[in-house]
C-alpha positions in Angstrom: 57.0 138.1 86.6 59.3 138.2 89.7 62.6 138.3 87.9 61.8 140.2 84.7 64.1 142.9 83.4 63.6 145.6 80.8 66.7 146.2 78.8 66.1 149.2 76.5 68.5 150.4 73.8 68.1 154.1 72.9 68.2 155.5 69.4 66.2 157.1 66.7 63.9 155.3 64.2 64.4 154.5 60.5 67.3 153.8 58.2 68.6 157.4 58.3 69.8 156.9 61.8 70.4 153.2 62.3 74.2 153.3 61.9 74.7 156.6 63.8 76.5 157.1 67.1 73.2 158.0 68.8 71.9 154.6 67.9 74.6 152.5 69.6 72.1 151.6 72.4 69.8 149.9 69.8 72.8 148.2 68.2 73.5 146.6 71.7 70.0 145.3 72.2 70.1 144.0 68.6 73.2 142.0 69.7 71.4 140.7 72.7 68.4 139.5 70.6 70.7 138.0 68.0 72.6 136.0 70.6 69.3 134.3 71.5 67.9 134.0 68.0 65.0 136.3 68.8 63.2 138.6 66.4 61.5 141.9 67.1 57.7 142.3 67.4 55.7 145.4 67.6 54.2 146.2 71.0 51.4 148.6 71.8 53.7 150.6 74.0 55.1 152.2 70.9 58.2 150.0 70.8 59.6 146.8 69.3 60.3 144.1 71.8 61.9 140.7 72.0 61.0 138.6 75.0 63.7 136.1 75.9 65.8 134.7 78.8 69.2 135.6 80.2 70.0 131.9 80.1 67.9 128.7 80.7 66.4 129.0 84.1 67.6 132.6 84.4 65.9 136.0 84.5 63.4 136.9 81.8 64.5 139.8 79.5 62.3 142.2 77.7 64.6 143.7 75.1 63.1 147.0 73.7 63.7 149.7 71.1 61.3 152.7 71.0 59.5 153.4 67.7 59.9 157.1 68.4 62.8 159.6 68.6 65.4 159.7 71.4 63.7 162.6 73.3 60.4 160.6 73.6 62.0 157.4 75.0 60.3 157.8 78.3 56.7 157.0 77.2 57.6 153.6 75.8 59.9 152.8 78.7 57.3 153.6 81.2 54.5 151.8 79.3 56.7 148.6 79.0 57.7 148.7 82.7 54.0 149.0 83.6 52.9 146.3 81.1 55.4 143.8 82.4 55.3 145.0 86.1 59.0 145.8 86.1 60.1 148.3 88.8 62.8 150.9 88.0 65.5 148.9 89.8 65.1 146.2 87.1 65.3 148.6 84.2 68.6 148.8 82.2 69.0 151.6 79.6 71.8 151.3 77.1 72.8 154.6 75.5 75.6 156.6 73.8 77.7 158.8 76.1 79.7 161.9 74.8 81.6 162.3 78.0 83.2 158.8 77.8 85.9 158.1 75.2 85.1 155.8 72.3 85.6 152.1 73.0 84.9 152.6 76.7 82.0 151.5 78.9 80.8 152.8 82.2 77.9 151.5 84.3 75.9 153.4 86.9 72.6 153.7 88.6 70.8 157.0 89.0 72.4 160.4 88.9 71.8 163.2 86.4 71.1 162.9 82.7 74.2 164.8 81.5 72.3 166.5 78.8 71.1 163.2 77.3 67.5 163.8 76.2 66.7 160.1 76.2 67.8 159.6 79.8 66.1 162.8 80.8 62.8 161.6 79.3 63.0 158.1 80.8 63.8 159.5 84.3 60.8 161.8 84.0 58.4 159.1 82.8 59.5 156.6 85.4 59.4 159.2 88.1 62.9 158.4 89.2 66.5 158.5 87.8 67.3 155.3 89.7 67.6 152.8 86.9 70.8 151.1 85.6 72.6 152.6 82.6 75.1 151.0 80.3 76.9 154.1 79.0 78.6 153.4 75.7 81.4 155.9 75.0 81.3 157.7 71.7 83.7 160.5 72.7 83.4 164.2 72.0 83.6 165.7 68.5 86.9 167.0 67.3 87.5 170.7 67.1 84.3 172.8 67.2 81.9 170.4 65.6 78.5 170.6 67.1 77.8 167.6 69.4 74.3 167.3 67.9 75.9 166.8 64.5 78.4 164.4 65.9 75.9 162.0 67.6 73.8 161.9 64.4 76.8 161.0 62.2 77.9 157.5 61.4 80.9 156.1 63.1 84.2 156.9 61.4 85.9 154.1 59.5 88.6 153.9 62.2 85.9 153.4 64.8 83.9 150.9 62.8 86.8 148.4 63.1 86.3 148.2 66.8 82.6 148.8 66.9 81.6 145.1 66.9 83.8 144.5 69.9 82.4 147.5 71.7 78.8 146.4 71.0 79.6 142.8 72.2 81.2 144.2 75.4 78.2 146.4 76.1 75.9 143.5 75.6 78.0 141.5 78.0 77.8 144.4 80.5 74.0 144.5 80.3 73.9 140.7 81.0 76.2 141.2 84.0 74.0 143.9 85.5 71.0 141.5 85.3 73.0 138.4 86.5 75.2 139.8 89.2 73.9 143.3 90.1 75.3 146.7 89.3 78.2 146.6 91.9 79.7 143.3 90.7 79.2 144.3 87.1 80.9 147.7 87.7 83.9 145.9 89.2 84.3 143.7 86.1 83.5 146.3 83.5 85.5 149.2 85.0 88.6 147.0 85.8 91.6 148.0 83.6 92.1 145.9 80.6 95.2 143.6 80.7 
């Protein structure tokens, strides 16, 4: 299991939430599974998983989506990391980020949770915040709208036009973290677009 990575997309379960901003992390791991023709299987860790490879001869990927709600993401993440013997430094969490503009990606390892309950719970369950994060920008709500309502709403029609590109870019970023490491991935993802 030497080069096995856990790539977990955060979100909430069920059709009520599947197209909301808070579920963009799950949309990204769906894209990664789709690229490889993989389907989701139930795992006893309380998650759906798709086992695959980055590329032939490359690292093994365990793609995962929790069956529970965002604020309980840590249990499944920790259980899967234990089951597959994956250390925190080979865990990549893909999640929505209010503090980044829509259509923007940022990568980082460690640091605080920024009020994100999924990240908070995973850091607590893994016993460390030092895992890679693919932060998918959803922007802040306009005016005085409650951020909790904003993240649980579906993307606006103007956003939906660019959403497939954002999801594909985030999937590419997760692959880069696994393939080249966080520093090289940051240099490519954070570079200004031409």
